[in-house]
N, C-alpha and C positions, 0 to 999 in steps of 0.2 A: 799369105797366103790364100788367094782367091778362089782355087781350086782343091784344097785340102778335104779328103776324103773322111769322115765320121761316121761311125757307128753310136750308135745310141742304142742299148741292153737296157730295156725294163718292162713289166707285165703290166705297168698301167698304160694302156693304149692312149690315156689321153697325153699323159705326159711324153710319150711317143711322138702325138700327133703336133703337140705346142713346140715343142725342141726341134722336132723336122722343119716346121714352119718357120722358128724364128732363125735357126741355124742356114737355112737356105736362104732367106732374104738377108743373112749376115754374108753372103758367099760363098756357103759350104755346100761341099754336094752330100748329103745326108741318107744312109739307109737306116733303119729300125728292124729291131728286133725284141719279142717278148718272153724267149724263153731263152736260154743255152744253146741248145742244140742247134736252135737256127741262126743263134750268131755264129757258131761256128761252122756252120754250112758258108754262112756271108765271108768269115775271115778266110775259109780254104779256098773262095774261088777271086778275093782279089785282096789287094792290100790298102789298109785302113792307116790313115796317120794317126787318126786318135778312136777309141773309145770310151764314150761314157758309160759307163754302168752300173746298174743299180744292185748294192749291196745284198740284197736277199731277192733271188730269182723261183719259180717254181720248180725248176728243173734241179739247180746246181747255185752258188753262191759265189760272191765277187772275187772269193781267193782263189777256187778251183777254176775260174775265167781267167784270172792275171795269172797264172802259172801256164794255162795254155797258150795265151799270148803271148809272153815271155820266150815260152821255148818253140813257138814256130812265127814267131814277127817277132825279134827282138826291138826292131824300132818303134814300133806303134805304142806311142804314150797313152794311156789310161789313167783316167777319172773317176774314182769313186763318188756315187751319190747315193748319200747316207744321212737319216735321220741323227741328229746330235745325240741322240742318248746312244749313239755306235761310234763315238768317236773316238774310243779305244782300238777297235776293230780296225778303223778307219786308218788309225795311226802306224798299224802293224802291216797292213796290206801297205801302207807308202815302204814300210821296212821293206816289204818283201818286191819293192819293184814298182808299185803305184806312182804316179808323178803327184795325184794332190788327189784332194776330196773336198766336197762340196755338199751343203747340211740341205736337205728339205726345211722350207719350202725353197724352191728357187726361185732367183731374181734374175731378169733380163740382163741388167748391167754387171753382174759379178761371176754369171756363168760367162758371159762374154769374153771377162777377164780373164777368166780361167783358162779357157780353149786357147785363146792368144798366148799364154803363157806358155801352154805345154805344148802348142804347134810350133813356136818359137825353139823353143829345146835348149833355151843359155842356162837353165838352173838362175836367171838372174833377179826375177820376182823379190820383194820384199821379204817376206818369210823367211826362205833360201839364206836370204842374205846374214839375216839373224840366227839362223841357226839350225836347219834340218834338210831333209835329205832331198836327193833328185832322183832323176831315173836309172841312176845307176852310168850314164854316159860319163865320159871323163869332159872337162870343162877348165877353163883357163881361169884366172883369178879374174874378178869384176870390180874388186874395191870395194867391199861391201860398205855402210854408215855404219861406225862402232857407236855402241851404247852400255857402259857401263852401269850395273847395278848399283847400290850404294849400300848392300846388307853385309854384315860381318864372311858371307859365302863368296859375294861379288868382290870385296876388298883383297879376300886371299887368293880368288884365281888371278885376277891382277899382279897380285905382289908375284905368283909362280910366271907367270907368262914373262915378266921382267926379267926373271932370274934366269929361265931357262932358253926364251928367245936368241940372246946372242952367240948361245954355245950350237955345235951340232952333234945334240946328243936327241936319240930318239924319243920320241913320245906318246906315252900311252892314255888316252882321254876314256874317260869312263864316265856312266851316267845314262839316265832313260832315253828313249826315244825322244828327241824334241828339245833336248836340254841346250843346244847351244855348243857341239862337239867340231863339229868344222867351222862355225862359227871363230870358235877359240885357235883350233886350227891354224886359220885363216889370219887371226891376228898373231899368233906366232911365230908366222913367216912374216908378214909385216916388220916384226920387229927383229928381225935377223938379217945375218949376213947377205942373206940371200932374196932380199927382197924386192931386187932387180931382176931376178930371176921368176921363171912361171910355179904357180902354184897349180899343180892337177889333182883332181880330188876322185877317186872311184869308190862307187859304191860296190863291195865287194857281196852284199845281202841281196843285191837286187840282180848280179850276174848270174845270169844260168851259168852250170858248172862246166859246159864243155866249151865254152867259150872264154872261159877268168883268165885262161895260160894265155890266150891269145890279147885280150885285153891289157896283161899285166908287162907281158914279152913282147909282143908282136909276133907275125910271122910272116913267113915268106909263100912266095906265089905258089900256089899246088902242092903245100903239104898237105892239106885236108880239103876234103868236100866244101867248097863255097871260098876256099882261098883264090879267089882268082886277081888277086893285088898281093902287093907286096903289104905289112902295116904294120906302123911305128906302134910301138905298147906303151904304156903308162909310164915306165920308169927311160925309155927317152926323150918322151916329152916333155919329163919335169929334169931334164937334164941341167943342172946347173942353179936348180932349183929345190921345190920341195913337191914331195908326194906325200896325199891325204889317203890312208886306205880307211873306209870305213867301213864296219862289221866286218872283221878281219877273220873274226870268230866263225865265220861262214866260209871261209876257203877249204877247200879238200883236201887230203892230207899231203897228197904230191905235190899240190901246189904250194900247200905252207913248207914242205922242204925245197921245192924251187926256189922260194922265196926267203928262207934261211941260207941258200948257196949265194946269193945274189948279196944278201946283206955281209956274209961274211968276204966275200972275193971282189964286192966292188964290180961284177962284170954281169953279162945276159946273153943271153943266144936263142933268139927268134926261133920260133917252134919251126921245125924244118931249116933251118941254119946250119951253119957248118962253121962260124967263126963266132970266136967271142965279140963283144963289144964294151968299153968301159963305160962306166955310168958314174957321175958325182952327184948325189941325189940327198935330200934328207927323208927321212921316214918319219911323219906322226902317224898314228893306227888310233881307230876308235872302236868301242865296243859298247853295247848295252847289257852285257852278260857276263858274269863271273870266269873270267879266262881262268884262275887255281881251279874251280870247281871240273872248267871241260878240258883241263891237264889230268886230273885224277880221273877222270873218265874214260883218257884217253882221246878225245877228242879234238887235241889240238897239242902241239909238239911244247914240251917244256923248254929246250934252249931256244926256240924263235920266239916267246913269251919272254925271257930273258935278255934277247936281240931287242923287242923292240920295248921294251919297259925300262930305259935306263931312267926315266920319270915321269910319273904317274901325276896327273890331274883329274879330279872325280868333281862333275858337277854337280850340285844336288835340283831334285823335282821343283818346280815353282812351289807347289804345296808345300816347300820345306824353307821358300824365302820370299814369303808374302810380303816382304817388304820392300821387294823389287817389283812387283806386278803395278804399281800407279806408276812408274817409272815406265817400264817397257810398255803396258798398254799407250801413256800418252808419245811415245813412239812413233807406236804403228798407227795412231791414228794422224800423226803429220803424213805420214809413208802414203795412207789410205786416200787422205786429202790429196797428194798430189796424181793419185792414180784415179780418182773418182773427180776431181774438178769439185773439191768440197770445201766448206770452211769450218769444220767441227772444230773448236777449241779445247775440249775434253768433256768431262763427265758429271753427272748428278752427283751428288754422296751417296746418295743411296744408292744410284747403280755402282759407283766403284767399289762401295762394301762387298756389293752383290760380285763384284768382280773379285774381291780380294779373298772372300770366302768360298769360292769355287775350287773343286779338286784340281781341274786344269790337268787330267792324264794324260792328256796332247802336247803339254807343255808349251813353249812356245809357238809352236804351230797352231795348237788350237788356238792360242792368244790372237794370235795375228790377223787366223780367220773371224773369229768371233767379234774384233775388232773393225776390223774391213767391214764387215756384215752390218755391224752398229752405225758405221757411218754412212753406208749407203741407207739405211731405213730413217736415220735421222733426219729432222724436218726444221732444226732450232740449231742454235752452236752449241747445244751441249747434251750429249748423250744422256737418253731415262732409261730407265728398266724397262721400257717399251721395245727398245730396241733391242735387247739382248734374248737371247734363245732361252727357250725352256727350260733345256739343262743347266743353264745359270741360273736362274730362276729357281729350279728345285732345290738348289744346296739351300735355300736360305728363306726367312719368312715371304710367305706372297703379298705382294704391294695389292692393296685393294684400287681396284678399277673401275668400280663400278657403285650408284647408290646402295647398293644391298648391302644390309647391315650383317654382320656377323658377331656373334655371340664370342665374349670374352672365352679363350680356354678351346673355342672350337680348332682353330688351327693345329696348336699346337698341346689342347688341351691334357689335363695327366690323367691317366687310368686309359682303361680300352676304347672310351670312345675317341681320345684323341690319337692313338695310335692306331683305330680303326681309320678314323678320318682321314691322317696321312697319309695312310695305304690308301684310300680311295683316291684322292689326291694324285700321287704319286702313279697309280695305274692309269689313270685318265690322262697323266700327261705323255706317259712310256706309249701308250697306245697310239696317242696324237702326231707323236712323231714317227714311229713304224708306219704310221700312212699318209705322211708327207702333210699333217694337219688337213688332210680332207675330213671334215665332220660328219658325211653321211657313211662312210666306209669307217671310221673310228666307231662311230656307235653303232654300227652292224656286228662289228668282232667285239664290242663288249657287253651286244646283247641288250641294246637299250633304244630307244627311240632318239630323234633328233632331238627334240622338247627337251627329254631329262639329261642328256648334254648338256643341252645351253644351259639349263638350271645348275647342275650344276659347278658350270663354268663361272656362273657368275654368284653362287655362293662361295666358291675359292676365291671370288675377288678376282679373276684372270678373264681375260679377252684374249684369244689367239686366232 
């Protein structure tokens, strides 16, 4: 898209300037804003295809900006710029409708790849294929590469897929964001009698409430302000195939009732329409919340829960299936090699051990992003610890990268000295990530000079 319009929102004017120059040279029309208020004014004046928004802004935050963009310009994609210490927040923002996130420091190849994916808007990049969110738009099946884990949980999931796929039962997929629910849904579709039909996915969590009914059931021209043409909804698009509804718990009570009627009667009526339309669709749904609790709290209809939960599959987070991490990581390496034209073969033992020990709050999405960045940074056939972000390194023993000696016990020593040492190290790493690894700004925020910061980094055996 040679003339796509991009808005960069970041209070760091250096980042705005550099991104503007880089993206302009790449063929995009770029505007910048240092505050949320300025960004909202620009968004009101013209349409932007993509917004690159920093997580922290002086007068607002990325969540409020995302909500504003989703309500005023639903077709605009949003990529969150964040430090890796904010991965959990970034993943939640994706659940709210952000297309993706990218961690600081920013690398040109990685940034351009994310921008291209967002503007393509087809949800076909490799992380989505292995199982997470898109922007909330309906999309057809893209035939993702299948990769199975080897642990007990993965074997159980494979058995359940084999059992339920040939039936027409509705399936409820549960698990944290990023555990691969859409990926499993696609696998069920591929092994079903409907495999030749369409697979249509709709992220209910990312849909503005006022258009959810239209996305599900379609509408007729003139049925409401902005309905300038007839629209085919997700049910009609999935005719003869499978409809996957992610974050179903976010549907309004009214839309839950409409969905229940469709599942009971197998007929839909477009908003503003006067006739019923027969639909032949298998329903798969997913959520990362406890729908039983939602029923108890009056937020979700119990009769609808029974309808969509004829069979259930629960996906464990990566931290509870660590035995699968090496296999998934290697799969992401192969995908990144294709995208980045690299020939990385794997990981050094220490780097892989650090990957296995990491918590992975963003699950497969975070793993895919970390691996892609590591492949980008790797200068040899194997990924080493220096290619991993601070968030992964901080979860394990730091690796000595300088000749400066570190006394035994100084990293994780017993008693108050060890605790204080670890706390200081974590505070410095967190500050670096918050400031995009800008050492001058980090030193100022920590109320120390740059020389002291460099000395402490050397003492911890870290070079960032």
